[in-house]
C-alpha positions as CSV (number, residue, x, y, z in Angstrom):
1,X,-0.1,0.0,-0.1
2,X,1.5,3.2,-1.0
3,X,1.3,6.6,0.7
4,X,-1.7,8.0,-1.3
5,X,-3.8,5.1,-0.7
6,X,-3.2,5.1,3.3
7,X,-3.9,9.1,3.0
8,X,-7.1,8.0,1.5
9,X,-8.2,5.4,3.8
10,X,-7.3,7.8,6.9
11,X,-9.4,10.6,5.3
12,X,-12.4,8.2,5.3
13,X,-12.1,7.5,9.1
14,X,-14.1,10.4,10.5
15,X,-16.7,10.5,7.7
16,X,-17.1,6.8,8.1
17,X,-17.6,7.0,11.9
18,X,-20.2,9.8,11.5
19,X,-22.2,8.0,9.1
20,X,-22.0,4.9,11.1
21,X,-23.4,6.8,14.1
22,X,-26.2,8.1,11.9
23,X,-27.2,4.5,11.1
24,X,-27.0,3.3,14.7
25,X,-29.3,6.1,15.9
26,X,-32.0,5.1,13.4
27,X,-31.6,1.5,14.1
28,X,-32.1,2.1,17.7
29,X,-35.1,4.2,17.1
30,X,-36.7,1.3,15.4
31,X,-35.7,-1.4,17.8
32,X,-36.7,0.6,20.7
33,X,-39.9,1.7,19.1
34,X,-39.1,5.3,19.9
35,X,-39.1,8.6,18.0
36,X,-36.1,10.8,18.7
37,X,-37.4,13.7,16.5
38,X,-38.3,15.5,19.6
39,X,-34.7,16.3,20.0
40,X,-34.6,18.0,16.6
41,X,-34.0,21.7,16.0
42,X,-36.9,24.0,17.0
43,X,-36.4,27.5,15.3
44,X,-36.2,30.5,17.8
45,X,-37.1,28.3,20.7
46,X,-34.9,28.0,23.8
47,X,-35.6,24.2,24.2
48,X,-34.6,23.8,20.5
49,X,-31.2,25.3,20.6
50,X,-29.6,21.8,21.6
51,X,-30.9,20.7,18.2
52,X,-28.1,22.5,16.6
53,X,-25.8,19.7,17.8
54,X,-28.2,16.9,17.6
55,X,-30.4,17.4,14.4
56,X,-27.8,16.0,12.1
57,X,-28.2,12.5,13.8
58,X,-31.9,12.5,13.3
59,X,-33.6,11.2,10.0
60,X,-37.4,10.7,9.3
61,X,-36.7,7.4,7.5
62,X,-34.3,5.3,5.9
63,X,-34.7,6.8,2.6
64,X,-33.9,10.2,4.2
65,X,-30.8,8.5,5.9
66,X,-29.5,7.1,2.8
67,X,-30.0,10.2,0.8
68,X,-27.5,11.9,3.2
69,X,-25.3,9.0,4.0
70,X,-23.4,8.5,0.6
71,X,-22.6,12.3,-0.1
72,X,-21.7,12.7,3.7
73,X,-19.2,9.9,3.2
74,X,-17.8,11.0,-0.1
75,X,-17.6,14.7,0.5
76,X,-16.2,14.4,4.1
77,X,-13.4,12.0,2.6
78,X,-12.7,14.5,-0.1
79,X,-12.4,17.3,2.6
80,X,-10.0,15.2,4.9
81,X,-8.0,14.2,1.8
82,X,-7.3,17.5,0.2
83,X,-7.7,19.9,3.0
84,X,-6.1,17.7,5.8
85,X,-4.9,21.0,7.9
86,X,-8.2,22.6,8.4
87,X,-10.8,19.5,7.7
88,X,-11.8,19.2,11.4
89,X,-12.4,22.9,11.6
90,X,-14.4,23.0,8.4
91,X,-16.5,19.9,9.3
92,X,-17.5,21.0,12.7
93,X,-18.0,24.7,11.7
94,X,-20.0,23.8,8.9
95,X,-22.1,21.9,11.4
96,X,-22.3,24.3,14.0
97,X,-22.9,27.6,11.6
98,X,-25.5,25.9,9.7
99,X,-27.5,24.6,12.7
100,X,-27.2,27.9,14.6
101,X,-28.4,30.0,11.5
102,X,-31.3,27.5,11.0
103,X,-32.2,28.1,14.5
104,X,-32.2,32.0,14.1
105,X,-33.7,32.5,10.6
106,X,-35.9,29.2,9.7
107,X,-39.6,28.8,9.9
108,X,-40.7,28.3,13.4
109,X,-43.7,26.0,13.0
110,X,-41.8,22.7,12.6
111,X,-38.8,20.6,13.6
112,X,-35.8,20.5,11.5
113,X,-34.1,17.0,11.3
114,X,-31.2,15.6,9.2
115,X,-27.8,16.1,8.1
116,X,-28.4,17.6,4.6
117,X,-27.2,21.2,5.9
118,X,-23.7,19.5,6.5
119,X,-23.9,17.9,2.9
120,X,-24.6,21.3,1.3
121,X,-21.9,22.8,3.6
122,X,-19.2,20.5,2.6
123,X,-20.2,20.4,-1.1
124,X,-20.2,24.2,-1.1
125,X,-16.7,24.5,0.4
126,X,-15.1,22.1,-1.9
127,X,-16.5,23.8,-4.8
128,X,-15.8,27.4,-4.0
129,X,-12.4,26.6,-2.3
130,X,-11.0,25.0,-5.6
131,X,-12.1,28.2,-7.5
132,X,-10.6,30.6,-5.0
133,X,-7.3,28.9,-4.8
134,X,-7.1,28.1,-8.4
135,X,-4.9,25.1,-7.8
136,X,-4.9,22.1,-10.4
137,X,-6.1,19.3,-8.4
138,X,-8.7,21.5,-6.4
139,X,-10.0,22.7,-9.5
140,X,-10.4,19.2,-10.8
141,X,-12.4,18.5,-7.6
142,X,-14.5,21.5,-8.1
143,X,-15.5,20.2,-11.5
144,X,-16.2,16.9,-9.8
145,X,-18.5,18.3,-7.3
146,X,-20.3,20.3,-9.9
147,X,-20.9,17.3,-12.0
148,X,-22.0,15.0,-9.2
149,X,-23.8,17.6,-6.9
150,X,-24.7,20.4,-9.0
151,X,-28.4,19.5,-8.8
152,X,-28.3,20.3,-5.0
153,X,-28.6,24.0,-5.8
154,X,-32.3,23.4,-6.6
155,X,-32.7,22.3,-2.9
156,X,-32.5,25.8,-1.6
157,X,-35.8,26.8,-3.7
158,X,-38.9,25.6,-1.8
159,X,-41.2,26.4,-4.5
160,X,-39.8,23.4,-6.4
161,X,-40.8,21.1,-3.6
162,X,-44.4,22.3,-2.7
163,X,-45.6,18.9,-1.5
164,X,-42.7,17.9,0.4
165,X,-41.5,19.0,4.0
166,X,-37.9,19.9,3.1
167,X,-35.8,22.0,5.2
168,X,-34.6,24.3,2.5
169,X,-33.4,26.8,5.3
170,X,-30.6,24.0,6.2
171,X,-29.8,23.6,2.6
172,X,-29.2,27.5,2.1
173,X,-27.5,28.0,5.4
174,X,-25.3,25.2,4.7
175,X,-24.4,26.5,1.3
176,X,-23.6,30.0,2.8
177,X,-21.5,28.5,5.5
178,X,-19.4,26.5,3.1
179,X,-18.8,29.8,1.0
180,X,-17.9,31.6,3.9
181,X,-15.4,29.1,5.2
182,X,-13.8,28.8,1.8
183,X,-13.0,32.4,1.6
184,X,-11.8,32.3,5.5
185,X,-9.5,29.5,5.1
186,X,-8.4,30.4,1.6
187,X,-4.7,31.0,2.6
188,X,-4.3,27.7,4.8
189,X,-3.5,24.5,3.1
190,X,-2.9,23.6,-0.5
191,X,-2.0,26.6,-2.7
192,X,-1.5,27.3,-6.3
193,X,2.2,27.1,-7.3
194,X,3.7,30.2,-8.8
195,X,6.7,29.5,-11.1
196,X,9.4,32.2,-11.9
197,X,10.3,31.9,-15.4
198,X,13.4,33.7,-16.2
199,X,13.9,35.1,-19.7
200,X,16.7,35.5,-22.0
201,X,16.9,39.2,-21.6
202,X,17.3,38.9,-17.8
203,X,20.1,36.4,-18.3
204,X,21.9,38.7,-20.6
205,X,21.6,41.7,-18.3
206,X,22.8,39.4,-15.5
207,X,25.9,38.5,-17.5
208,X,26.5,42.2,-18.5
209,X,26.2,43.2,-14.8
210,X,28.6,40.4,-13.9
211,X,31.3,41.7,-16.5
212,X,30.9,45.2,-15.1
213,X,31.5,44.2,-11.6
214,X,34.8,42.3,-12.8
215,X,35.9,45.3,-14.7
216,X,35.2,47.6,-11.8
217,X,37.1,45.4,-9.5
218,X,40.1,45.3,-11.9
219,X,40.2,49.0,-12.1
220,X,40.1,49.2,-8.3
221,X,43.0,46.9,-8.1
222,X,45.0,48.9,-10.7
223,X,44.3,52.2,-8.8
224,X,45.4,50.7,-5.4
225,X,48.4,49.5,-7.1
226,X,49.3,52.8,-8.6
227,X,48.8,54.6,-5.4
228,X,51.2,52.1,-3.6
229,X,53.8,52.7,-6.3
230,X,53.6,56.4,-5.9
231,X,53.7,56.1,-2.1
232,X,56.9,54.1,-2.2
233,X,58.6,56.7,-4.6
234,X,57.8,59.4,-2.6
235,X,59.2,57.7,0.4
């Protein structure tokens, strides 16, 4: 196993653990015949503030959970692979910022559950960070994210899903969180390489400069020698 493979496997550890916990929570709900959605996020209510932390672990059904699990695992792996220096910060700040903004600005008549806000945040960060940094590999990742998850953008428009109970606020806040974090951390981690290409004119000027220096040194030596001779003659 080479270093790139080991790096990839390591980058999947945290996303894998996170997704596994999501499934364990749902399995517990079914086996215990209980509903944990009461621990979701209630906007603008003090009792709903803990939901900022707990709502990503709660899902309505296995269909909802499956829809979030695959992108969480993939996007999380890409985050930890390409942005290892800031991956933990980006992941948890996306989680907290998205949840808190939903608590502040979302509709107050329902409970918000699910990890889709984090999915949108990670996709947004990976997409915009590649554009901002303009590094080759990260730009390629940006194109891949656009190809695989470009359709996520429609999830921020509730009018496209009039009959479905979708937390479009979580999608929107996650997208904004990812964008802001991409800008904030733009100078940390992988950067675009800047090459200094020397020109022939620069080389010619350098040679001329060196020749001038040698000539000045020779003149200085000659002057010093003449002064010494004059001094000896005077004595």
